C-alpha positions in Angstrom: -17.0 -25.6 63.0 -20.2 -27.7 62.4 -20.4 -30.2 60.2 -23.7 -31.1 58.6 -23.2 -33.3 55.5 -20.3 -35.8 57.1 -21.0 -38.5 54.6 -20.3 -37.8 51.1 -20.7 -41.1 49.5 -18.7 -42.1 46.7 -21.4 -44.6 45.2 -18.6 -47.4 44.5 -19.9 -49.4 41.9 -19.1 -53.4 42.2 -20.1 -54.3 38.5 -17.8 -52.0 36.3 -19.1 -51.4 32.5 -17.8 -53.5 29.4 -14.7 -51.9 28.1 -13.1 -51.8 24.9 -9.5 -52.9 24.7 -7.9 -56.3 25.7 -4.2 -57.3 26.6 -3.2 -60.9 26.0 -0.7 -63.1 27.4 2.6 -64.2 26.0 2.3 -66.9 23.1 3.8 -70.4 24.4 7.0 -71.1 23.0 8.3 -67.3 23.2 11.9 -67.6 22.5 14.2 -65.0 24.9 16.7 -62.7 23.6 18.3 -59.5 25.3 18.4 -57.8 21.7 20.9 -54.9 21.4 20.8 -53.9 25.4 22.8 -55.3 28.2 20.9 -56.3 31.2 23.2 -57.3 33.6 23.3 -54.4 35.8 19.8 -53.1 35.9 19.0 -49.5 37.9 15.7 -47.9 38.3 15.6 -44.1 39.0 12.5 -42.9 40.1 9.8 -41.4 43.0 6.7 -43.2 44.7 5.9 -45.0 42.0 9.5 -46.4 41.5 9.8 -47.7 45.2 6.5 -49.1 45.3 4.4 -46.6 47.2 0.6 -47.4 47.7 -2.3 -47.1 49.4 -0.8 -43.5 51.1 2.3 -45.2 52.4 5.7 -47.3 51.8 5.2 -50.8 53.1 6.9 -54.3 52.3 4.2 -55.6 50.2 3.6 -52.5 48.0 8.0 -52.3 47.5 7.9 -55.9 46.5 5.8 -55.3 43.6 7.1 -52.2 42.8 7.2 -52.3 38.8 11.0 -52.2 38.4 11.3 -55.6 40.9 8.3 -57.1 37.9 10.8 -56.1 35.4 14.0 -57.3 36.9 12.4 -60.7 37.4 11.7 -60.5 33.6 15.1 -59.7 32.7 16.5 -62.5 34.5 15.5 -64.4 31.5 17.8 -62.2 29.4 20.7 -62.1 31.3 19.7 -59.8 34.0 21.5 -59.9 37.2 20.6 -59.0 40.9 18.1 -56.4 41.6 17.9 -55.3 45.3 15.6 -52.9 47.1 15.6 -51.5 50.1 13.1 -53.3 51.6 11.6 -53.2 55.2 12.3 -55.9 57.2 9.3 -58.4 57.9 8.8 -57.4 61.6 8.9 -53.6 60.3 6.6 -54.8 57.2 3.9 -51.6 57.7 6.9 -49.3 57.1 5.9 -45.8 57.0 2.0 -46.9 57.8 -0.8 -47.2 55.0 -4.4 -47.3 54.5 -6.5 -50.3 54.4 -10.0 -50.8 53.6 -12.0 -51.8 56.5 -15.7 -52.1 55.1 -18.1 -50.6 52.7 -21.3 -49.1 54.2 -23.8 -48.2 51.3 -21.4 -47.9 48.4 -19.0 -45.7 50.4 -15.3 -47.3 51.5 -14.3 -47.0 55.1 -10.8 -46.8 55.3 -8.5 -47.1 58.4 -4.6 -46.3 59.1 -2.2 -49.6 59.7 -0.4 -48.4 62.7 1.1 -51.9 63.7 4.7 -53.3 62.8 5.6 -49.6 61.8 9.6 -48.9 60.7 10.5 -45.7 62.5 13.5 -45.2 64.7 12.1 -42.0 65.9 9.6 -39.7 65.3 9.8 -38.7 61.3 12.8 -40.8 60.5 12.6 -44.9 59.3 14.8 -47.4 59.6 17.8 -47.1 58.1 18.6 -49.5 55.1 22.2 -50.7 54.4 23.7 -52.6 51.5 23.7 -52.0 47.8 20.4 -51.5 46.2 19.4 -50.9 42.3 15.6 -49.8 42.9 16.5 -46.0 43.8 13.1 -44.8 43.9 12.6 -42.5 46.4 8.7 -41.1 47.1 8.4 -37.6 46.9 11.5 -37.1 44.8 10.9 -34.3 42.1 13.3 -33.5 39.1 13.4 -29.8 39.9 15.1 -31.1 43.7 17.3 -33.9 42.4 20.4 -31.4 42.7 19.2 -29.8 45.9 21.3 -31.6 48.9 19.1 -30.3 51.7 16.0 -32.5 50.4 17.9 -35.8 51.4 17.4 -34.6 55.1 13.9 -33.3 54.4 12.5 -36.6 53.0 12.5 -39.5 55.6 12.4 -41.7 52.4 15.7 -40.5 51.2 17.5 -39.9 54.5 17.4 -43.8 55.5 19.1 -44.8 52.2 22.1 -42.7 52.8 24.8 -42.8 55.5 24.9 -40.2 58.2 27.6 -38.3 56.8 25.8 -37.5 53.4 22.5 -36.5 55.0 21.8 -33.2 53.9 24.5 -32.7 51.4 24.2 -35.4 49.0 21.8 -35.0 46.0 19.3 -37.4 44.3 21.2 -37.2 41.0 24.5 -37.9 42.7 23.1 -40.7 44.5 21.7 -42.4 41.3 24.0 -42.0 38.9 27.9 -43.3 39.3 26.7 -46.9 39.7 28.7 -48.8 36.8 24.9 -49.9 35.6 24.6 -51.2 32.2 20.8 -50.5 31.9 18.3 -48.1 33.4 14.7 -47.1 33.4 13.8 -43.2 34.6 10.5 -42.3 35.6 10.6 -38.7 37.3 8.7 -35.6 36.6 5.3 -36.4 37.6 5.7 -34.8 41.4 6.9 -31.5 39.5 3.1 -31.2 38.4 1.2 -33.7 41.4 2.3 -31.8 44.4 0.9 -28.4 43.0 -2.1 -29.9 41.2 -2.9 -32.4 44.5 -3.3 -29.0 46.9 -5.6 -27.3 44.5 -3.0 -25.3 42.5 -2.1 -23.5 45.6 1.6 -23.3 46.5 1.9 -23.2 50.0 4.9 -20.9 51.2 8.2 -22.7 52.4 6.6 -26.0 50.8 8.7 -27.0 47.9 6.7 -30.0 47.0 3.6 -27.9 46.2 5.6 -25.7 43.5 5.0 -26.2 40.0 8.2 -26.6 38.2 9.1 -24.4 35.5 9.4 -25.8 31.8 13.5 -24.5 31.6 14.6 -25.8 34.6 13.0 -29.3 34.2 14.5 -29.5 30.7 17.9 -28.4 31.7 17.3 -30.8 34.8 16.0 -33.8 32.7 18.8 -33.5 30.3 22.0 -33.4 32.7 20.1 -36.2 34.3 19.6 -38.7 31.2 23.3 -37.4 30.4 25.0 -38.8 33.4 23.0 -41.8 33.1 24.0 -42.8 29.4 27.8 -42.0 29.5 29.6 -44.6 27.8 26.8 -45.4 25.4 24.9 -47.1 28.3 21.1 -47.9 27.3 18.0 -47.1 29.3 14.3 -46.5 29.1 12.1 -43.1 29.7 8.6 -42.9 30.7 6.4 -39.8 29.9 4.4 -38.0 32.7 0.9 -39.1 33.3 -2.2 -37.0 33.2 -2.2 -36.2 36.7 -5.8 -35.2 36.5 -7.0 -38.4 35.1 -6.2 -40.2 38.3 -8.9 -41.2 40.9 -7.6 -38.9 43.4 -9.4 -36.1 41.0 -12.4 -38.0 39.4 -13.9 -39.5 42.0 -15.5 -36.7 43.9 -17.8 -35.0 41.3 -19.8 -32.0 41.6 -23.3 -34.5 40.7 -22.0 -36.6 43.5 -21.5 -34.0 45.8 -25.0 -32.3 45.2 -26.5 -35.7 45.1 -25.2 -36.6 48.7 -26.5 -33.2 49.9 -30.1 -34.0 48.8 -30.1 -37.2 49.9 -28.8 -36.1 53.3 -30.6 -33.1 54.3 -33.6 -32.8 51.4 -32.4 -29.5 50.2 -33.1 -28.8 46.7 -29.5 -28.0 46.3 -28.6 -26.9 42.4 -24.7 -25.8 42.6 -21.7 -26.2 44.6 -19.2 -22.8 44.8 -16.1 -23.1 44.6 -13.0 -20.2 45.1 -11.6 -20.1 41.5 -7.4 -19.7 41.1 -8.1 -15.8 40.9 -10.1 -15.7 44.0 -13.2 -14.9 42.6 -16.0 -17.5 43.5 -18.7 -19.0 41.3 -20.4 -22.0 40.8 -18.6 -24.9 40.1 -19.0 -27.1 36.5 -18.4 -30.7 35.4 -15.2 -29.3 34.0 -13.7 -28.5 37.8 -12.0 -31.2 39.8 -12.4 -31.6 43.4 -9.7 -33.6 45.5 -10.5 -37.1 46.7 -9.7 -35.9 50.8 -12.8 -33.2 50.3 -15.2 -36.7 50.7 -14.3 -37.3 53.9 -13.4 -33.5 55.0 -17.0 -33.2 56.4 -17.0 -29.5 55.4 -19.4 -29.1 52.9 -22.8 -27.6 54.5 -21.1 -26.6 57.8 -21.4 -23.5 59.3 -18.9 -21.4 61.5 -18.9 -18.4 63.6 -16.8 -16.5 60.8 -19.4 -17.4 58.3 -23.2 -18.5 59.0 -23.6 -19.6 55.2 -23.2 -23.1 55.0 -19.7 -24.1 53.3 -19.6 -24.6 49.7 -23.7 -23.7 49.2 -23.4 -20.0 49.0 -20.9 -17.6 47.1 -19.8 -16.1 50.1 -18.7 -19.5 51.8 -17.0 -21.4 49.0 -15.4 -24.5 49.0 -11.3 -23.3 49.2 -8.9 -23.5 46.2 -6.9 -26.2 48.0 -10.1 -28.7 47.4 -10.3 -27.8 43.7 -8.8 -27.5 40.4 -11.2 -25.0 38.3 -11.1 -25.7 34.9 -8.3 -22.9 34.0 -6.2 -24.4 36.4 -6.7 -28.1 34.6 -5.9 -26.7 31.1 -2.8 -24.4 32.7 -1.9 -28.1 34.4 -2.3 -30.6 31.6 -0.3 -27.8 29.2 2.6 -27.9 31.8 2.3 -32.1 31.3 2.2 -31.4 27.6 5.4 -29.6 27.7 7.4 -31.8 30.0 6.5 -34.7 27.8 7.9 -33.2 24.7 10.9 -32.6 26.3 11.0 -36.1 27.6 10.2 -37.4 24.0 12.9 -35.3 22.8 15.9 -36.2 25.0 14.7 -39.8 24.2 15.0 -39.8 20.6 18.2 -37.7 20.7 19.9 -40.5 22.8 18.1 -43.1 21.2 16.5 -44.5 24.2 13.3 -46.6 24.7 10.1 -44.5 25.5 7.1 -46.1 27.7 4.2 -43.3 26.8 2.4 -43.7 30.3 0.5 -40.4 29.4 -1.0 -42.3 27.0 -1.6 -45.7 28.4 -2.8 -44.6 31.5 -5.5 -41.8 29.5 -6.6 -45.2 27.9 -6.7 -47.0 31.3 -9.1 -44.4 32.8 -11.5 -44.4 29.2 -12.4 -46.2 28.0 -10.6 -48.9 30.3 -8.5 -52.3 29.0 -9.3 -56.0 29.6 -6.7 -57.9 31.0 -6.9 -62.0 30.9 -10.7 -61.2 31.2 -9.9 -59.0 34.5 -11.5 -55.4 33.9 -9.0 -52.8 34.9 -10.2 -49.0 34.9 -9.5 -45.8 36.9 -12.7 -46.2 38.9 -12.0 -45.7 42.6 -11.1 -49.1 44.5 -13.0 -51.1 41.9 -11.0 -50.5 38.8 -7.9 -52.5 39.8 -5.5 -50.5 38.9 -4.9 -47.3 41.8 -4.7 -48.1 45.4 -6.6 -46.5 48.1 -5.0 -43.2 47.7 -6.3 -42.3 44.3 -2.8 -41.8 43.1 -0.6 -44.5 43.1 -0.6 -48.1 41.9 -2.0 -51.4 43.1 0.2 -54.3 42.6 -2.3 -55.5 39.3 -1.4 -52.0 38.2 2.3 -52.0 38.8 2.3 -55.2 36.8 0.7 -53.4 33.8 3.2 -50.6 34.2 5.9 -53.1 34.3 4.6 -54.8 30.7 4.7 -51.1 29.0 8.0 -50.5 30.0 8.9 -54.0 28.7 7.2 -53.5 25.3 9.0 -49.9 25.3 12.5 -52.0 25.5 11.7 -54.6 23.0 10.6 -52.1 20.5 13.7 -50.1 20.9 16.5 -52.6 21.4 15.0 -55.6 19.4 15.2 -57.6 22.6 12.6 -60.2 23.4 11.8 -60.2 27.2 8.5 -62.0 28.3 6.4 -59.8 29.8 4.6 -60.4 33.3 1.2 -62.0 33.9 -1.1 -58.9 35.5 -3.8 -61.3 36.0 -2.0 -62.9 38.6 -1.7 -59.6 41.1 -4.5 -58.2 42.9 -6.3 -54.8 42.7 -7.3 -53.2 46.0 -7.5 -55.6 48.7 -11.4 -56.1 49.9 -11.8 -56.8 53.5 
């Protein structure tokens, strides 16, 4: 396939606009107390966000600043005990490999893969971790797969945490429960929407990570999981699911940017980008359609092939494939499913008397209008926004610190505790070259 428009500029702005709200540090003389909760054995249950996945991979620095680790540091001031994570060793610090910002050329990021000091014991299998852990985050974990034993063999992040005899049989729910904990955080469910959305609302045959979970299954599994974690009146904090369409993965590559890049590179007076909708009918894209971040570097727009002489995406006879775009109807359906899931989460939290960290509302505020933390601008802009890492989905160290504070605020409110918050300004956003 001949690629004509190779460089779809993202036009990264180094200066961000002033935003509306501010986060302030703790007042001096803050008196700590555990309140009505017992933090002596805190465990965290979740997926890649809990594990510290960032920049498209799981690596040591990201693990170290995962939000549960930051929470655990603060809990030590109110009776919290050991909190251990399955860290990669220093000589395998790059873990699964990750993305690094190599350069900015005319406002366009140039990314490279970090491939030294990896942690693979063989292709597709990471070095095993042995020993007790309290951070139980597993990248790729979905609520609908938490009762599915074979997933532990298919997911290399889960496989590395299990004894060989448990691989392929032990479920994540069994792995995470029965640990004699006194307090827990629980943030599962976003992958039950995210994988489907990131694939352009296309479900790939045989790929369970691209399935949109049914609401009834979500509710039953969520209730079962929380029921197991709250036995013997154990306390905890749960979080709502973010609006997956509000993250840089879906908001960076806009219709206007694509058209501007084509005009700049070719001089053509292009007015429309044509997309394949979820119904299979092509139409001109609107500003309500969301292109996925990888489309910027795919080099497909405007290309021709033997199969189609029409430049890709510029004619209705050769539209941008559905896997690269969420059309407006798909966006609406995904947001409705997220709302249904969040209604369940809120209901279960209220029934069980659990703290609720409303990540959905908070991250929408980070997106628009954004926040100012100790004079640092934080928003959902790709690369310069400080909240999201280079994959456009997962958090930077600063983003993790801000989310840790969201959880701490929820815990303090529910259990009359006084846990000091993290100074998020001490943590970085995206690392520039």
